[in-house]
C-alpha positions as CSV (number, residue, x, y, z in Angstrom):
1,M,-3.5,-12.8,-3.7
2,L,-1.5,-11.5,-6.7
3,I,0.4,-8.3,-6.0
4,A,1.6,-6.1,-8.9
5,T,4.3,-3.8,-7.4
6,P,6.6,-2.7,-10.3
7,N,8.9,-0.4,-8.2
8,I,10.5,-2.6,-5.6
9,A,13.0,-1.1,-3.2
10,V,15.7,-1.8,-0.7
11,D,14.4,-0.2,2.6
12,R,16.9,1.3,5.0
13,T,15.1,2.0,8.3
14,V,17.3,4.2,10.4
15,R,16.6,5.0,14.1
16,L,18.1,8.1,15.6
17,P,17.4,10.6,18.4
18,E,16.8,13.5,16.1
19,L,17.2,14.2,12.4
20,R,19.3,17.4,12.2
21,P,20.0,18.6,8.6
22,G,23.6,19.9,8.2
23,S,24.9,17.7,11.0
24,V,27.0,14.5,11.3
25,L,24.6,12.0,12.9
26,R,25.2,8.6,14.4
27,P,22.1,6.5,14.3
28,S,21.6,3.8,17.0
29,R,20.8,1.3,14.3
30,A,19.8,0.7,10.7
31,V,17.8,-2.3,9.4
32,V,17.9,-3.3,5.7
33,T,15.0,-5.3,4.1
34,A,13.3,-5.8,0.8
35,G,10.8,-2.9,0.4
36,G,8.1,-1.3,-1.5
37,K,4.4,-1.2,-0.8
38,G,3.6,-4.6,-2.3
39,I,6.2,-6.3,-0.1
40,N,4.4,-4.9,3.0
41,V,1.0,-6.2,1.7
42,G,2.6,-9.6,1.2
43,R,3.9,-9.6,4.8
44,V,0.4,-9.0,6.0
45,A,-1.0,-11.8,3.9
46,A,1.6,-14.1,5.4
47,A,0.7,-13.0,8.9
48,F,-2.8,-14.3,8.3
49,G,-1.6,-17.6,6.9
50,R,-1.8,-16.8,3.2
51,R,1.0,-16.9,0.6
52,A,0.9,-14.0,-1.9
53,T,2.7,-13.9,-5.2
54,L,4.5,-10.6,-6.0
55,V,5.4,-9.5,-9.5
56,S,8.0,-6.7,-9.9
57,F,10.7,-5.5,-12.2
58,L,14.0,-6.9,-11.1
59,P,17.0,-4.5,-11.9
60,Q,19.9,-6.6,-12.8
61,T,22.8,-4.5,-11.3
62,D,21.6,-5.4,-7.8
63,V,20.0,-8.8,-8.6
64,A,22.1,-10.8,-6.1
65,V,21.5,-8.3,-3.2
66,F,17.7,-8.1,-3.8
67,E,17.3,-11.9,-4.3
68,R,19.0,-12.4,-1.0
69,L,16.6,-10.0,0.7
70,I,13.4,-11.3,-1.0
71,A,14.3,-14.9,-0.1
72,A,13.8,-13.9,3.5
73,E,10.2,-12.7,2.8
74,P,7.2,-15.1,3.2
75,M,5.9,-14.7,-0.4
76,A,6.5,-16.0,-3.9
77,F,8.4,-13.6,-6.2
78,V,8.3,-13.2,-10.0
79,G,10.9,-10.9,-11.3
80,V,10.8,-9.2,-14.8
81,P,14.5,-8.4,-15.6
82,V,15.4,-4.8,-16.5
83,P,18.7,-2.9,-16.6
84,G,19.7,-0.6,-13.7
85,E,19.8,-0.5,-9.9
86,V,17.1,-1.2,-7.3
87,R,15.9,2.0,-5.7
88,V,16.6,2.7,-2.1
89,A,14.0,4.0,0.3
90,T,15.5,5.6,3.5
91,I,13.2,5.9,6.5
92,Y,14.3,8.0,9.4
93,L,12.5,7.2,12.7
94,E,13.2,9.8,15.4
95,D,12.8,9.2,19.2
96,S,10.1,11.9,19.1
97,G,8.0,9.8,16.7
98,R,8.6,12.1,13.8
99,V,9.2,10.2,10.5
100,T,11.0,11.3,7.3
101,V,11.0,9.2,4.2
102,L,13.3,9.6,1.1
103,N,11.9,7.6,-1.8
104,E,14.2,7.2,-4.8
105,P,12.5,7.0,-8.3
106,G,13.7,3.6,-9.4
107,P,15.4,2.5,-12.6
108,S,14.3,3.7,-16.0
109,I,12.3,0.9,-17.7
110,P,13.1,0.2,-21.4
111,E,10.5,0.5,-24.1
112,D,9.5,-3.1,-24.1
113,G,9.6,-3.4,-20.3
114,W,5.9,-2.8,-19.5
115,D,4.7,-5.2,-22.2
116,R,6.8,-7.9,-20.6
117,Y,5.5,-6.9,-17.2
118,E,1.9,-7.2,-18.4
119,R,2.6,-10.6,-19.8
120,A,3.9,-11.7,-16.5
121,I,0.8,-10.6,-14.7
122,A,-1.4,-12.2,-17.4
123,D,0.5,-15.4,-17.1
124,E,-0.2,-15.5,-13.3
125,L,-3.8,-14.6,-13.7
126,A,-4.2,-17.4,-16.3
127,K,-3.4,-19.9,-13.6
128,G,-6.9,-19.2,-12.1
129,S,-5.6,-19.4,-8.5
130,Y,-6.1,-15.8,-7.4
131,A,-9.3,-14.0,-6.2
132,T,-7.7,-10.6,-5.9
133,L,-5.2,-8.5,-7.9
134,V,-3.5,-5.7,-5.9
135,C,-1.8,-2.9,-7.8
136,S,0.4,-1.3,-5.3
137,G,3.0,1.5,-5.2
138,S,4.7,3.9,-7.5
139,L,5.6,3.4,-11.1
140,P,9.3,3.6,-12.1
141,P,10.4,6.0,-14.9
142,G,9.5,4.9,-18.4
143,V,6.3,3.1,-17.4
144,P,3.1,4.5,-19.0
145,D,0.8,6.5,-16.7
146,D,-2.1,4.2,-17.5
147,A,-0.1,1.1,-16.4
148,Y,-2.4,0.3,-13.5
149,G,-5.5,1.0,-15.6
150,R,-4.2,-1.7,-18.0
151,L,-3.7,-4.1,-15.2
152,V,-7.2,-3.3,-13.9
153,K,-8.6,-4.4,-17.3
154,L,-6.5,-7.6,-17.1
155,G,-7.9,-8.4,-13.7
156,R,-11.4,-7.6,-14.7
157,D,-11.1,-9.9,-17.8
158,A,-9.8,-12.6,-15.6
159,G,-12.8,-12.3,-13.2
160,V,-10.8,-11.2,-10.1
161,R,-11.3,-8.4,-7.7
162,V,-8.9,-5.5,-8.3
163,V,-7.6,-3.2,-5.6
164,V,-5.4,-0.2,-6.5
165,D,-3.2,1.5,-3.9
166,A,-1.4,4.3,-5.8
167,A,-0.9,8.0,-6.0
168,R,-0.4,10.8,-8.5
169,S,-0.8,10.0,-12.2
170,A,-0.9,6.2,-11.6
171,L,-4.0,6.6,-9.5
172,A,-5.6,9.2,-11.7
173,A,-5.2,7.0,-14.8
174,A,-6.5,3.9,-13.1
175,L,-9.8,5.4,-12.1
176,A,-11.3,5.3,-15.6
177,A,-10.7,1.5,-15.8
178,G,-13.2,1.0,-12.9
179,P,-11.1,-0.7,-10.2
180,D,-13.2,-2.5,-7.5
181,V,-11.6,-0.5,-4.7
182,V,-8.9,2.3,-4.6
183,T,-7.2,2.9,-1.3
184,P,-5.1,6.2,-1.3
185,N,-4.3,8.1,1.8
186,L,-5.9,11.6,2.1
187,A,-2.9,13.4,0.8
188,E,-2.6,11.1,-2.2
189,A,-6.3,11.5,-2.9
190,E,-6.3,15.3,-2.7
191,S,-3.2,15.4,-4.9
192,V,-5.2,13.7,-7.7
193,L,-8.4,15.6,-7.1
194,H,-7.2,19.1,-6.3
195,G,-3.5,19.2,-7.4
196,H,-2.1,19.3,-3.8
197,E,1.5,18.2,-3.8
198,H,2.3,17.7,-0.1
199,E,2.5,14.1,1.1
200,A,2.4,14.1,4.9
201,V,3.1,11.0,7.0
202,A,0.1,11.9,9.2
203,E,-3.0,14.0,8.7
204,T,-4.3,16.3,11.5
205,G,-7.2,18.7,11.9
206,D,-10.9,18.6,12.7
207,D,-11.8,18.7,9.0
208,V,-10.0,15.4,8.2
209,P,-13.1,13.2,8.2
210,D,-15.1,15.5,6.0
211,R,-12.2,15.9,3.6
212,A,-11.8,12.1,3.4
213,R,-15.5,11.6,2.8
214,Q,-15.5,14.2,0.0
215,A,-12.4,12.5,-1.5
216,V,-14.2,9.1,-1.5
217,A,-17.2,10.4,-3.3
218,E,-15.1,12.2,-6.0
219,L,-12.8,9.2,-6.6
220,C,-15.9,7.1,-7.3
221,R,-17.5,9.8,-9.5
222,R,-14.3,9.5,-11.6
223,G,-14.6,5.8,-12.0
224,A,-13.7,3.7,-9.0
225,R,-16.5,1.3,-7.9
226,A,-15.6,2.0,-4.2
227,A,-12.9,3.9,-2.4
228,A,-11.3,3.9,1.0
229,V,-9.4,7.1,1.9
230,T,-7.2,6.5,4.9
231,A,-6.3,9.3,7.3
232,G,-3.8,7.8,9.6
233,A,-4.7,7.8,13.3
234,A,-7.9,9.7,12.6
235,G,-9.6,6.8,10.7
236,T,-10.8,5.9,7.2
237,A,-13.6,7.1,5.0
238,F,-15.2,4.3,2.8
239,G,-18.0,4.1,0.3
240,D,-19.0,5.1,-3.2
241,A,-20.3,8.2,-4.9
242,D,-23.6,8.2,-3.0
243,D,-22.9,6.7,0.5
244,V,-19.8,7.2,2.5
245,A,-19.1,5.9,6.1
246,W,-16.4,7.0,8.5
247,V,-14.5,4.3,10.4
248,P,-12.4,5.7,13.3
249,T,-9.6,3.9,14.9
250,V,-8.3,3.7,18.5
251,P,-5.1,5.2,19.9
252,V,-2.1,2.8,20.3
253,R,1.6,3.2,20.9
254,V,3.1,3.9,17.5
255,V,6.5,2.2,16.9
256,N,6.6,2.7,13.1
257,P,3.8,4.3,11.1
258,I,5.4,3.4,7.8
259,G,3.5,0.7,5.9
260,A,0.2,1.3,7.8
261,G,-1.6,2.0,4.5
262,D,-0.1,-1.2,3.0
263,S,-1.3,-3.1,6.1
264,F,-4.7,-1.6,5.5
265,V,-4.7,-3.1,2.0
266,G,-3.5,-6.5,3.3
267,G,-6.2,-6.5,6.0
268,L,-8.9,-5.4,3.5
269,V,-8.0,-8.3,1.1
270,E,-7.9,-10.7,4.1
271,A,-11.4,-9.5,5.1
272,F,-12.6,-10.1,1.5
273,E,-11.1,-13.6,1.4
274,E,-12.9,-14.4,4.7
275,G,-16.2,-13.3,3.1
276,R,-16.6,-9.9,4.7
277,S,-17.7,-7.0,2.6
278,G,-18.4,-3.2,2.7
279,V,-17.8,-1.4,6.0
280,D,-17.3,-4.6,7.9
281,A,-14.3,-5.4,5.7
282,V,-13.0,-1.8,6.2
283,V,-13.3,-2.1,9.9
284,F,-11.0,-5.2,9.8
285,A,-8.6,-3.3,7.5
286,V,-8.4,-0.4,9.9
287,A,-7.8,-2.7,12.8
288,T,-5.0,-4.4,10.8
289,A,-3.4,-1.1,10.0
290,T,-3.6,0.0,13.6
291,A,-2.0,-3.2,14.8
292,S,0.8,-2.8,12.3
293,V,2.0,0.5,13.6
294,E,2.8,-1.3,16.9
295,Q,5.4,-3.3,15.1
296,E,9.0,-2.4,14.1
297,L,8.8,-3.9,10.6
298,A,6.7,-2.2,8.0
299,G,3.9,-4.6,7.1
300,G,4.4,-6.6,10.3
301,V,1.2,-7.4,12.1
302,D,0.1,-9.7,15.0
303,P,-3.1,-11.2,13.6
304,G,-4.5,-11.8,17.1
305,R,-4.1,-8.2,17.9
306,A,-5.7,-7.2,14.6
307,R,-8.8,-9.3,15.4
308,E,-8.9,-7.9,18.9
309,L,-8.9,-4.4,17.6
310,A,-11.5,-5.3,15.0
311,G,-13.8,-6.5,17.7
312,R,-13.4,-3.2,19.6
313,L,-14.0,-1.1,16.5
314,S,-17.1,-3.1,15.6
315,G,-18.4,-2.6,19.2
316,M,-17.8,1.2,18.9
317,R,-19.8,1.3,15.7
318,S,-22.6,-0.7,17.1
319,G,-22.8,1.6,20.1
320,A,-22.6,4.8,18.1
């Protein structure tokens, strides 16, 4: 798997009893790791015994710090040097289960930056060793809105499957290029389709399945070949402009919900690599995302647990 994730981060995951604005707080602990959606996807690939290659901009101010963190990750890394500092994503996990995330924008990319990034992706694709290109995460300032659309074209020209997991203008501009699958969460999909701006960590409400199904159909009408719209603990809608299925999940003890969407992408690609397709692949992806929230580390997953949950979900669908 080749992962394009231009906007890497340093993740600070902070556990505390309660986040109280305006107060001096003393967290019980803080964990610092390499971060960004593509990092989480690569961790899932590694859990299933595959080694992904991740391509990102590499801000030079913090190069030593980030290279130390990325060296601890089970994936190959290709960095495209740019000026500036690596962004920080701060994740607050409260004892109640509530989660708050502060995502910084990332360094401003110079004018020639995206051309160099595209060349790095093209060089990797030219090796002929990848079946899937995953475009994952936000775009840093200075990168064109159609950046992922351009990568979709590179992937299509190289004959690989292209999965896009993005939001806002990056997702909107990628649709016209015809990616094989797009995988936004419900808030991200509705932001593109209806201009809604709120990005919730979890979606609630009896109307969630219908909203997700409608989002899938509209994303495909706008150009995606297929779409999976995730809705947290409720489940996932998957299909195309004409036929949309709903895949529920099962309740588990949530340790950290951050990265569940990325684990979904990692599980989906693993399913494709194993020869699964359609709803069967999405069931496996939902199971992988569900197993991941039981782990402390974003993108961490027990593959045995994922396969167990996939079997339970397949049984639920067969008995429906």
